[in-house]
MMTF fields as JSON, N, C-alpha, C and O atoms, coordinates in Angstrom:
{
  "mmtfVersion": "1.0.0",
  "mmtfProducer": "UNKNOWN",
  "numBonds": 459,
  "numAtoms": 460,
  "numGroups": 115,
  "numChains": 1,
  "numModels": 1,
  "chainsPerModel": [1],
  "groupsPerChain": [115],
  "chainIdList": ["A"],
  "bondAtomList": [4, 2, 8, 6, 12, 10, 16, 14, 20, 18, 24, 22, 28, 26, 32, 30, 36, 34, 40, 38, 44, 42, 48, 46, 52, 50, 56, 54, 60, 58, 64, 62, 68, 66, 72, 70, 76, 74, 80, 78, 84, 82, 88, 86, 92, 90, 96, 94, 100, 98, 104, 102, 108, 106, 112, 110, 116, 114, 120, 118, 124, 122, 128, 126, 132, 130, 136, 134, 140, 138, 144, 142, 148, 146, 152, 150, 156, 154, 160, 158, 164, 162, 168, 166, 172, 170, 176, 174, 180, 178, 184, 182, 188, 186, 192, 190, 196, 194, 200, 198, 204, 202, 208, 206, 212, 210, 216, 214, 220, 218, 224, 222, 228, 226, 232, 230, 236, 234, 240, 238, 244, 242, 248, 246, 252, 250, 256, 254, 260, 258, 264, 262, 268, 266, 272, 270, 276, 274, 280, 278, 284, 282, 288, 286, 292, 290, 296, 294, 300, 298, 304, 302, 308, 306, 312, 310, 316, 314, 320, 318, 324, 322, 328, 326, 332, 330, 336, 334, 340, 338, 344, 342, 348, 346, 352, 350, 356, 354, 360, 358, 364, 362, 368, 366, 372, 370, 376, 374, 380, 378, 384, 382, 388, 386, 392, 390, 396, 394, 400, 398, 404, 402, 408, 406, 412, 410, 416, 414, 420, 418, 424, 422, 428, 426, 432, 430, 436, 434, 440, 438, 444, 442, 448, 446, 452, 450, 456, 454],
  "bondOrderList": [1, 1, 1, 1, 1, 1, 1, 1, 1, 1, 1, 1, 1, 1, 1, 1, 1, 1, 1, 1, 1, 1, 1, 1, 1, 1, 1, 1, 1, 1, 1, 1, 1, 1, 1, 1, 1, 1, 1, 1, 1, 1, 1, 1, 1, 1, 1, 1, 1, 1, 1, 1, 1, 1, 1, 1, 1, 1, 1, 1, 1, 1, 1, 1, 1, 1, 1, 1, 1, 1, 1, 1, 1, 1, 1, 1, 1, 1, 1, 1, 1, 1, 1, 1, 1, 1, 1, 1, 1, 1, 1, 1, 1, 1, 1, 1, 1, 1, 1, 1, 1, 1, 1, 1, 1, 1, 1, 1, 1, 1, 1, 1, 1, 1],
  "groupList": [{"groupName": "MET", "atomNameList": ["N", "CA", "C", "O"], "elementList": ["N", "C", "C", "O"], "formalChargeList": [0, 0, 0, 0], "bondAtomList": [1, 0, 2, 1, 3, 2], "bondOrderList": [1, 1, 2], "singleLetterCode": "M", "chemCompType": "L-PEPTIDE LINKING"}, {"groupName": "ALA", "atomNameList": ["N", "CA", "C", "O"], "elementList": ["N", "C", "C", "O"], "formalChargeList": [0, 0, 0, 0], "bondAtomList": [1, 0, 2, 1, 3, 2], "bondOrderList": [1, 1, 2], "singleLetterCode": "A", "chemCompType": "L-PEPTIDE LINKING"}, {"groupName": "ASP", "atomNameList": ["N", "CA", "C", "O"], "elementList": ["N", "C", "C", "O"], "formalChargeList": [0, 0, 0, 0], "bondAtomList": [1, 0, 2, 1, 3, 2], "bondOrderList": [1, 1, 2], "singleLetterCode": "D", "chemCompType": "L-PEPTIDE LINKING"}, {"groupName": "ARG", "atomNameList": ["N", "CA", "C", "O"], "elementList": ["N", "C", "C", "O"], "formalChargeList": [0, 0, 0, 0], "bondAtomList": [1, 0, 2, 1, 3, 2], "bondOrderList": [1, 1, 2], "singleLetterCode": "R", "chemCompType": "L-PEPTIDE LINKING"}, {"groupName": "VAL", "atomNameList": ["N", "CA", "C", "O"], "elementList": ["N", "C", "C", "O"], "formalChargeList": [0, 0, 0, 0], "bondAtomList": [1, 0, 2, 1, 3, 2], "bondOrderList": [1, 1, 2], "singleLetterCode": "V", "chemCompType": "L-PEPTIDE LINKING"}, {"groupName": "GLU", "atomNameList": ["N", "CA", "C", "O"], "elementList": ["N", "C", "C", "O"], "formalChargeList": [0, 0, 0, 0], "bondAtomList": [1, 0, 2, 1, 3, 2], "bondOrderList": [1, 1, 2], "singleLetterCode": "E", "chemCompType": "L-PEPTIDE LINKING"}, {"groupName": "GLY", "atomNameList": ["N", "CA", "C", "O"], "elementList": ["N", "C", "C", "O"], "formalChargeList": [0, 0, 0, 0], "bondAtomList": [1, 0, 2, 1, 3, 2], "bondOrderList": [1, 1, 2], "singleLetterCode": "G", "chemCompType": "PEPTIDE LINKING"}, {"groupName": "PHE", "atomNameList": ["N", "CA", "C", "O"], "elementList": ["N", "C", "C", "O"], "formalChargeList": [0, 0, 0, 0], "bondAtomList": [1, 0, 2, 1, 3, 2], "bondOrderList": [1, 1, 2], "singleLetterCode": "F", "chemCompType": "L-PEPTIDE LINKING"}, {"groupName": "TYR", "atomNameList": ["N", "CA", "C", "O"], "elementList": ["N", "C", "C", "O"], "formalChargeList": [0, 0, 0, 0], "bondAtomList": [1, 0, 2, 1, 3, 2], "bondOrderList": [1, 1, 2], "singleLetterCode": "Y", "chemCompType": "L-PEPTIDE LINKING"}, {"groupName": "SER", "atomNameList": ["N", "CA", "C", "O"], "elementList": ["N", "C", "C", "O"], "formalChargeList": [0, 0, 0, 0], "bondAtomList": [1, 0, 2, 1, 3, 2], "bondOrderList": [1, 1, 2], "singleLetterCode": "S", "chemCompType": "L-PEPTIDE LINKING"}, {"groupName": "HIS", "atomNameList": ["N", "CA", "C", "O"], "elementList": ["N", "C", "C", "O"], "formalChargeList": [0, 0, 0, 0], "bondAtomList": [1, 0, 2, 1, 3, 2], "bondOrderList": [1, 1, 2], "singleLetterCode": "H", "chemCompType": "L-PEPTIDE LINKING"}, {"groupName": "ILE", "atomNameList": ["N", "CA", "C", "O"], "elementList": ["N", "C", "C", "O"], "formalChargeList": [0, 0, 0, 0], "bondAtomList": [1, 0, 2, 1, 3, 2], "bondOrderList": [1, 1, 2], "singleLetterCode": "I", "chemCompType": "L-PEPTIDE LINKING"}, {"groupName": "CYS", "atomNameList": ["N", "CA", "C", "O"], "elementList": ["N", "C", "C", "O"], "formalChargeList": [0, 0, 0, 0], "bondAtomList": [1, 0, 2, 1, 3, 2], "bondOrderList": [1, 1, 2], "singleLetterCode": "C", "chemCompType": "L-PEPTIDE LINKING"}, {"groupName": "TRP", "atomNameList": ["N", "CA", "C", "O"], "elementList": ["N", "C", "C", "O"], "formalChargeList": [0, 0, 0, 0], "bondAtomList": [1, 0, 2, 1, 3, 2], "bondOrderList": [1, 1, 2], "singleLetterCode": "W", "chemCompType": "L-PEPTIDE LINKING"}, {"groupName": "GLN", "atomNameList": ["N", "CA", "C", "O"], "elementList": ["N", "C", "C", "O"], "formalChargeList": [0, 0, 0, 0], "bondAtomList": [1, 0, 2, 1, 3, 2], "bondOrderList": [1, 1, 2], "singleLetterCode": "Q", "chemCompType": "L-PEPTIDE LINKING"}, {"groupName": "LYS", "atomNameList": ["N", "CA", "C", "O"], "elementList": ["N", "C", "C", "O"], "formalChargeList": [0, 0, 0, 0], "bondAtomList": [1, 0, 2, 1, 3, 2], "bondOrderList": [1, 1, 2], "singleLetterCode": "K", "chemCompType": "L-PEPTIDE LINKING"}, {"groupName": "LEU", "atomNameList": ["N", "CA", "C", "O"], "elementList": ["N", "C", "C", "O"], "formalChargeList": [0, 0, 0, 0], "bondAtomList": [1, 0, 2, 1, 3, 2], "bondOrderList": [1, 1, 2], "singleLetterCode": "L", "chemCompType": "L-PEPTIDE LINKING"}, {"groupName": "THR", "atomNameList": ["N", "CA", "C", "O"], "elementList": ["N", "C", "C", "O"], "formalChargeList": [0, 0, 0, 0], "bondAtomList": [1, 0, 2, 1, 3, 2], "bondOrderList": [1, 1, 2], "singleLetterCode": "T", "chemCompType": "L-PEPTIDE LINKING"}, {"groupName": "PRO", "atomNameList": ["N", "CA", "C", "O"], "elementList": ["N", "C", "C", "O"], "formalChargeList": [0, 0, 0, 0], "bondAtomList": [1, 0, 2, 1, 3, 2], "bondOrderList": [1, 1, 2], "singleLetterCode": "P", "chemCompType": "L-PEPTIDE LINKING"}, {"groupName": "ASN", "atomNameList": ["N", "CA", "C", "O"], "elementList": ["N", "C", "C", "O"], "formalChargeList": [0, 0, 0, 0], "bondAtomList": [1, 0, 2, 1, 3, 2], "bondOrderList": [1, 1, 2], "singleLetterCode": "N", "chemCompType": "L-PEPTIDE LINKING"}],
  "groupTypeList": [0, 1, 2, 3, 0, 4, 5, 2, 6, 7, 3, 1, 1, 6, 8, 4, 9, 4, 10, 11, 2, 2, 12, 13, 0, 14, 3, 15, 3, 2, 9, 15, 6, 3, 16, 16, 1, 2, 2, 15, 3, 7, 1, 9, 6, 0, 6, 1, 16, 1, 2, 8, 0, 10, 9, 15, 6, 16, 15, 16, 6, 11, 8, 5, 2, 11, 6, 17, 1, 17, 12, 5, 6, 8, 18, 6, 17, 13, 6, 10, 16, 19, 5, 2, 1, 17, 9, 7, 1, 2, 13, 15, 4, 2, 8, 16, 15, 16, 2, 6, 12, 19, 16, 19, 1, 9, 16, 0, 1, 15, 14, 6, 5, 15, 13],
  "groupIdList": [1, 2, 3, 4, 5, 6, 7, 8, 9, 10, 11, 12, 13, 14, 15, 16, 17, 18, 19, 20, 21, 22, 23, 24, 25, 26, 27, 28, 29, 30, 31, 32, 33, 34, 35, 36, 37, 38, 39, 40, 41, 42, 43, 44, 45, 46, 47, 48, 49, 50, 51, 52, 53, 54, 55, 56, 57, 58, 59, 60, 61, 62, 63, 64, 65, 66, 67, 68, 69, 70, 71, 72, 73, 74, 75, 76, 77, 78, 79, 80, 81, 82, 83, 84, 85, 86, 87, 88, 89, 90, 91, 92, 93, 94, 95, 96, 97, 98, 99, 100, 101, 102, 103, 104, 105, 106, 107, 108, 109, 110, 111, 112, 113, 114, 115],
  "secStructList": [7, 2, 2, 2, 2, 2, 2, 6, 6, 6, 6, 6, 6, 6, 7, 7, 3, 3, 3, 3, 7, 1, 1, 7, 5, 7, 1, 1, 7, 7, 6, 6, 1, 7, 7, 7, 5, 7, 6, 6, 6, 1, 6, 6, 7, 2, 2, 2, 2, 2, 2, 2, 2, 2, 2, 6, 6, 7, 3, 3, 3, 3, 3, 3, 3, 1, 1, 1, 5, 7, 6, 6, 1, 7, 5, 7, 1, 6, 6, 7, 2, 2, 2, 2, 2, 2, 2, 2, 2, 2, 2, 6, 7, 7, 3, 3, 3, 3, 3, 7, 6, 6, 1, 7, 2, 2, 2, 2, 2, 2, 2, 2, 2, 2, 7],
  "xCoordList": [0.818, 0.0, 0.867, 0.611, 1.885, 2.76, 3.429, 3.488, 3.928, 4.595, 3.642, 4.008, 2.415, 1.435, 1.047, 0.866, 0.921, 0.567, 1.624, 1.299, 2.881, 3.968, 4.034, 4.053, 4.069, 4.212, 3.067, 3.279, 1.861, 0.689, 0.373, -0.643, 1.22, 1.076, 0.143, -0.132, -0.348, -1.261, -0.561, -1.129, 0.67, 1.4, 1.611, 1.418, 2.003, 2.235, 0.952, 1.0, -0.193, -1.484, -1.982, -3.05, -1.209, -1.575, -2.103, -2.397, -2.228, -2.671, -1.446, -0.657, -1.286, -0.039, -0.22, 0.753, -1.428, -1.667, -2.256, -3.097, -1.795, -2.382, -2.802, -2.024, -4.036, -4.592, -4.871, -5.475, -4.429, -4.726, -5.813, -5.628, -6.944, -8.085, -8.06, -7.022, -9.181, -9.319, -8.748, -8.636, -8.397, -7.925, -6.462, -6.036, -5.685, -4.264, -3.417, -2.261, -3.981, -3.205, -3.556, -4.501, -2.775, -3.083, -4.195, -4.457, -4.841, -5.976, -5.576, -6.413, -4.314, -3.846, -2.609, -1.825, -2.446, -1.259, -0.102, -0.31, 1.112, 2.261, 2.303, 1.431, 3.301, 3.38, 3.56, 3.331, 3.966, 4.121, 2.922, 2.944, 1.878, 0.671, 0.704, -0.167, 1.688, 1.816, 1.042, 0.907, 0.543, -0.098, 0.947, 2.099, 0.528, 1.397, 0.716, -0.47, 1.457, 0.913, 0.669, 1.394, -0.348, -0.592, 0.653, 1.009, 1.31, 2.585, 2.448, 3.452, 1.246, 1.034, 0.838, 1.361, 0.093, -0.174, 0.943, 1.197, 1.605, 2.654, 3.892, 4.293, 4.479, 5.573, 6.767, 7.447, 7.031, 8.173, 7.807, 8.681, 6.539, 6.085, 5.687, 5.966, 5.036, 4.51, 5.606, 5.489, 6.656, 7.757, 8.417, 8.71, 8.65, 9.255, 8.316, 8.759, 7.018, 6.048, 6.051, 6.06, 6.044, 6.075, 7.352, 7.314, 8.474, 9.738, 9.654, 10.121, 9.063, 8.935, 8.029, 8.349, 6.895, 5.968, 6.678, 6.558, 7.409, 8.122, 9.186, 9.421, 9.831, 10.851, 10.242, 10.938, 8.932, 8.204, 7.547, 6.843, 7.777, 7.175, 5.712, 4.961, 5.3, 3.911, 3.796, 4.782, 2.573, 2.285, 1.493, 0.726, 1.696, 0.973, 0.057, 0.489, -1.212, -2.184, -2.63, -2.595, -3.045, -3.448, -4.701, -4.963, -5.456, -6.726, -6.54, -5.733, -7.297, -7.426, -8.755, -9.325, -9.239, -10.488, -10.178, -9.308, -10.887, -10.664, -11.217, -10.91, -12.028, -12.641, -11.851, -10.635, -12.57, -11.936, -11.562, -10.681, -12.216, -11.944, -12.313, -13.101, -11.735, -12.102, -13.473, -14.032, -14.008, -15.318, -15.335, -16.377, -14.184, -14.079, -13.535, -13.241, -13.398, -13.026, -11.544, -11.154, -10.72, -9.286, -9.045, -9.937, -7.874, -7.649, -7.835, -7.302, -8.593, -8.752, -7.703, -6.892, -7.731, -6.702, -7.053, -6.208, -8.3, -8.732, -7.793, -7.607, -7.21, -6.299, -4.879, -4.013, -4.642, -3.316, -2.859, -2.085, -3.334, -3.042, -1.542, -1.078, -0.793, 0.647, 1.368, 2.207, 1.043, 1.682, 1.403, 2.303, 0.135, -0.245, 0.361, 0.874, 0.304, 0.894, 2.391, 2.927, 3.057, 4.489, 4.738, 5.657, 3.928, 4.092, 3.906, 4.727, 2.844, 2.588, 3.728, 4.134, 4.237, 5.369, 6.633, 7.357, 6.899, 8.08, 8.025, 9.048, 6.828, 6.653, 6.688, 6.769, 6.626, 6.603, 5.322, 5.345, 4.209, 2.901, 2.597, 2.813, 2.098, 1.871, 0.56, 0.476, -0.455, -1.723, -2.498, -2.231, -3.466, -4.255, -5.732, -6.193, -6.463, -7.924, -8.457, -8.239, -9.146, -9.719, -11.209, -11.943, -11.649, -13.057, -13.607, -12.861, -14.882, -15.492, -16.52, -17.556, -16.244, -17.217, -17.488, -18.611, -16.497, -16.65, -16.31, -15.484, -16.971, -16.819, -18.161, -18.822, -18.555, -19.777, -19.672, -18.669, -20.693, -20.67, -20.383, -19.787, -20.799, -20.562, -19.076, -18.668, -18.271, -16.832, -16.008, -14.806, -16.644, -15.927, -15.09, -13.901, -15.676, -14.946, -13.783, -12.687, -14.022, -12.965, -11.796, -10.641, -12.074, -11.007, -10.308, -9.089, -11.066, -10.49, -9.523, -8.538, -9.795, -8.904, -7.508, -6.527, -7.417, -6.124, -5.201, -3.979, -5.786, -4.956, -4.456, -3.734],
  "yCoordList": [-1.184, 0.0, 1.256, 2.192, 1.273, 2.45, 2.716, 3.855, 1.663, 1.826, 2.404, 3.306, 1.881, 2.366, 3.815, 4.592, 4.177, 5.561, 6.526, 7.607, 6.136, 6.988, 6.942, 7.986, 5.735, 5.565, 6.194, 6.759, 6.096, 6.599, 8.06, 8.577, 8.728, 10.153, 10.553, 11.739, 9.588, 9.933, 10.722, 11.677, 10.334, 11.075, 12.521, 13.452, 12.7, 14.05, 14.879, 16.105, 14.204, 14.894, 15.152, 15.734, 14.719, 15.006, 13.834, 13.983, 12.678, 11.488, 10.86, 10.192, 11.072, 10.675, 9.675, 9.328, 9.218, 8.307, 6.99, 6.942, 5.922, 4.594, 4.125, 4.173, 3.675, 3.255, 1.757, 1.252, 1.055, -0.368, -0.489, -0.079, -1.052, -1.145, -2.464, -3.121, -2.837, -4.006, -5.279, -5.379, -6.232, -7.575, -7.616, -8.59, -6.613, -6.606, -7.384, -7.7, -7.69, -8.294, -9.76, -10.285, -10.4, -11.767, -11.741, -10.706, -12.87, -12.964, -12.878, -12.589, -13.124, -13.08, -12.198, -12.088, -11.579, -10.779, -11.703, -12.881, -11.165, -11.972, -12.082, -11.546, -12.765, -13.016, -11.74, -11.748, -10.651, -9.365, -8.443, -7.28, -8.965, -8.182, -7.286, -6.432, -7.462, -6.615, -7.193, -8.408, -6.299, -6.702, -7.253, -6.819, -8.212, -8.802, -8.683, -8.985, -8.245, -8.181, -9.595, -10.523, -9.758, -11.04, -11.373, -10.645, -12.47, -12.776, -13.31, -13.454, -13.604, -14.002, -12.767, -12.707, -11.804, -10.588, -9.559, -8.811, -9.523, -8.532, -9.249, -9.046, -10.075, -10.968, -10.225, -10.76, -9.03, -8.261, -7.419, -6.799, -7.389, -6.622, -5.198, -4.712, -4.547, -3.203, -2.147, -1.16, -2.335, -1.372, -1.312, -0.232, -2.48, -2.53, -1.919, -1.234, -2.167, -1.582, -0.06, 0.638, 0.454, 1.914, 2.503, 3.553, 1.838, 2.316, 2.378, 3.34, 1.363, 1.34, 2.472, 3.171, 2.643, 3.717, 5.069, 5.901, 5.281, 6.547, 6.745, 7.872, 5.663, 5.78, 6.238, 6.764, 6.031, 6.455, 7.818, 8.296, 8.441, 9.742, 9.655, 10.614, 8.513, 8.286, 8.079, 7.794, 8.227, 8.028, 6.74, 6.34, 6.101, 4.872, 5.106, 5.571, 4.777, 4.819, 3.409, 2.525, 3.202, 1.871, 1.972, 3.0, 0.905, 0.81, 0.065, -0.859, 0.481, -0.255, 0.146, 1.177, -0.649, -0.363, 0.034, -0.551, 1.02, 1.546, 0.607, 0.757, -0.355, -1.3, -2.585, -2.621, -3.638, -4.926, -5.696, -6.555, -5.406, -6.101, -5.189, -4.256, -5.465, -4.718, -5.184, -6.127, -4.546, -4.919, -6.362, -7.018, -6.852, -8.224, -9.197, -10.348, -8.749, -9.643, -9.802, -10.69, -8.966, -8.98, -8.193, -7.468, -8.312, -7.638, -6.121, -5.454, -5.601, -4.158, -3.597, -4.334, -2.296, -1.633, -1.516, -1.128, -1.852, -1.752, -2.571, -3.769, -1.912, -2.577, -2.73, -3.279, -2.243, -2.378, -1.067, -1.064, 0.027, 1.331, 1.585, 1.981, 1.367, 1.644, 0.743, 1.209, -0.562, -1.489, -1.091, -1.08, -0.763, -0.438, 0.886, 0.985, 1.896, 3.191, 3.038, 3.633, 2.244, 1.999, 1.273, 1.625, 0.261, -0.475, 0.443, 0.436, 1.231, 2.122, 3.125, 3.427, 3.633, 4.569, 3.864, 4.396, 2.674, 1.914, 1.587, 1.597, 1.299, 0.971, 2.217, 2.106, 3.402, 4.688, 4.877, 5.435, 4.404, 4.627, 6.119, 6.729, 6.702, 8.15, 8.587, 9.676, 7.753, 8.107, 6.846, 5.769, 7.008, 5.902, 6.207, 7.304, 5.237, 5.326, 4.472, 3.261, 5.086, 4.362, 4.171, 5.136, 2.936, 2.588, 2.382, 2.468, 2.116, 1.917, 0.804, 0.913, -0.263, -1.349, -2.092, -2.541, -2.229, -3.046, -2.274, -2.691, -1.145, -0.316, 0.326, 0.856, 0.28, 0.937, 2.416, 3.062, 2.939, 4.331, 5.323, 6.373, 5.005, 5.928, 6.034, 6.99, 5.074, 5.091, 5.657, 5.881, 5.883, 6.274, 7.542, 7.54, 8.602, 9.868, 9.734, 10.231, 9.064, 8.915, 8.101, 8.483, 7.002, 6.174, 6.903, 6.809, 7.624, 8.367, 9.441, 9.716, 10.055, 11.097, 10.557, 11.299, 9.281, 8.679, 8.629, 8.658, 8.556, 8.51, 9.889, 10.079],
  "zCoordList": [0.0, 0.0, 0.0, -0.757, 0.844, 0.926, -0.412, -0.874, -1.024, -2.32, -3.355, -4.109, -3.392, -4.376, -4.108, -5.045, -2.854, -2.531, -3.049, -3.54, -2.939, -3.424, -4.947, -5.599, -5.517, -6.967, -7.753, -8.826, -7.219, -7.939, -7.63, -8.093, -6.86, -6.624, -5.499, -5.318, -4.744, -3.656, -2.555, -2.025, -2.204, -1.178, -1.622, -0.84, -2.869, -3.397, -3.384, -3.29, -3.477, -3.458, -2.034, -1.846, -1.028, 0.35, 1.157, 2.343, 0.537, 1.268, 1.922, 1.254, 3.213, 3.865, 5.013, 5.682, 5.245, 6.365, 5.901, 5.003, 6.535, 6.355, 7.737, 8.691, 7.827, 9.108, 9.07, 8.123, 10.104, 10.248, 11.299, 12.444, 10.908, 11.809, 12.582, 12.664, 13.135, 13.997, 13.356, 12.134, 14.194, 13.806, 13.406, 12.786, 13.731, 13.384, 14.386, 14.107, 15.542, 16.626, 16.833, 16.244, 17.677, 18.07, 19.109, 19.722, 19.303, 20.229, 21.701, 22.556, 21.995, 23.387, 23.499, 22.557, 24.65, 24.946, 25.319, 25.606, 25.314, 25.729, 27.256, 27.939, 27.785, 29.231, 30.055, 31.264, 29.412, 30.103, 29.882, 30.286, 29.243, 29.02, 27.802, 27.641, 26.944, 25.751, 24.57, 24.428, 23.733, 22.488, 21.533, 21.529, 20.729, 19.712, 18.364, 18.234, 17.366, 16.009, 15.498, 15.857, 14.662, 13.997, 13.184, 12.257, 13.532, 12.887, 11.47, 10.772, 11.034, 9.635, 8.745, 7.632, 9.239, 8.459, 8.565, 7.621, 9.709, 9.959, 10.496, 11.642, 9.664, 10.067, 10.658, 11.534, 10.209, 10.721, 11.938, 12.546, 12.296, 13.45, 13.093, 11.997, 14.032, 13.795, 13.763, 13.037, 14.529, 14.502, 13.137, 12.625, 12.549, 11.21, 10.178, 9.256, 10.334, 9.403, 9.515, 8.501, 10.74, 10.931, 10.344, 9.702, 10.557, 9.98, 8.463, 7.853, 7.853, 6.392, 5.909, 4.948, 6.591, 6.219, 6.311, 5.412, 7.389, 7.579, 6.509, 6.073, 6.081, 5.029, 3.71, 2.842, 3.568, 2.372, 2.556, 1.667, 3.707, 3.983, 4.371, 4.189, 4.904, 5.28, 6.785, 7.465, 7.293, 8.709, 8.88, 8.005, 10.03, 10.347, 11.533, 12.588, 11.348, 12.426, 12.753, 11.898, 13.98, 14.415, 15.278, 15.902, 15.299, 16.014, 17.331, 17.43, 18.33, 19.583, 20.204, 19.848, 21.112, 21.808, 23.242, 23.887, 23.724, 25.063, 26.142, 27.325, 25.721, 26.654, 26.823, 26.634, 27.184, 27.464, 26.211, 26.255, 25.1, 23.835, 22.679, 22.836, 21.515, 20.316, 19.847, 20.407, 18.846, 18.319, 17.814, 17.835, 17.363, 16.857, 17.901, 17.578, 19.14, 20.221, 20.506, 21.265, 19.919, 20.218, 21.506, 21.944, 22.125, 23.412, 23.342, 22.455, 24.286, 24.418, 25.362, 25.923, 25.528, 26.322, 27.811, 28.618, 28.176, 29.567, 30.462, 30.248, 31.46, 32.376, 31.844, 32.525, 30.628, 30.006, 29.381, 28.424, 29.916, 29.322, 29.188, 28.118, 30.238, 30.191, 29.205, 28.434, 29.222, 28.293, 26.85, 26.01, 26.572, 25.196, 24.741, 23.626, 25.594, 25.227, 24.965, 24.03, 25.788, 25.588, 24.276, 23.536, 23.982, 22.716, 21.523, 20.605, 21.52, 20.379, 20.209, 19.087, 21.317, 21.247, 20.762, 19.921, 21.286, 20.855, 19.367, 18.682, 18.875, 17.452, 16.57, 15.347, 17.18, 16.469, 15.653, 14.556, 16.209, 15.592, 15.692, 16.739, 14.612, 14.566, 15.197, 15.766, 15.1, 15.738, 16.067, 15.534, 16.957, 17.467, 17.294, 17.612, 16.792, 16.73, 17.878, 17.899, 18.824, 19.953, 19.741, 19.528, 19.8, 19.685, 21.089, 22.063, 21.202, 22.504, 22.505, 23.162, 21.776, 21.641, 22.939, 23.167, 23.782, 24.977, 26.244, 27.056, 26.38, 27.572, 27.879, 26.986, 29.123, 29.545, 29.194, 29.497, 28.567, 28.095, 29.219, 28.978, 30.437, 31.552, 31.905, 32.565, 31.479, 31.759, 30.608, 30.753, 29.479, 28.261, 28.448, 28.131, 28.948, 29.078, 30.055, 29.794, 31.175, 32.179, 31.631, 31.818, 30.965, 30.403, 29.258, 29.117, 28.447, 27.332, 27.778, 27.092, 28.928, 29.455, 29.746, 29.686, 30.058, 30.387, 29.18, 29.322, 28.003, 26.798, 26.488, 25.509]
}
């Protein structure tokens, strides 16, 4: 996608972001509570992908849910805020899309403030 955006002139026209939505991760966290990229779809990991996107002059955005699970049932950020924020920063992700599929609406604003 990054190569095509550059080759076909989309980056030059101002389209500079690629966003990866739900289902990019594995169904379970590692033993330290960290998210893991799906190793079949992102064999080199998210950090390598972000580095590649940046080398093309593009930004990488990623999806996560502020609740206990994503809309498709992958791990959410509830109870793992520090681990997830550290992972996204370590991977050099440029922006984050936070969903709210699995969080009580009354907690949404309070949890969102933490990000």
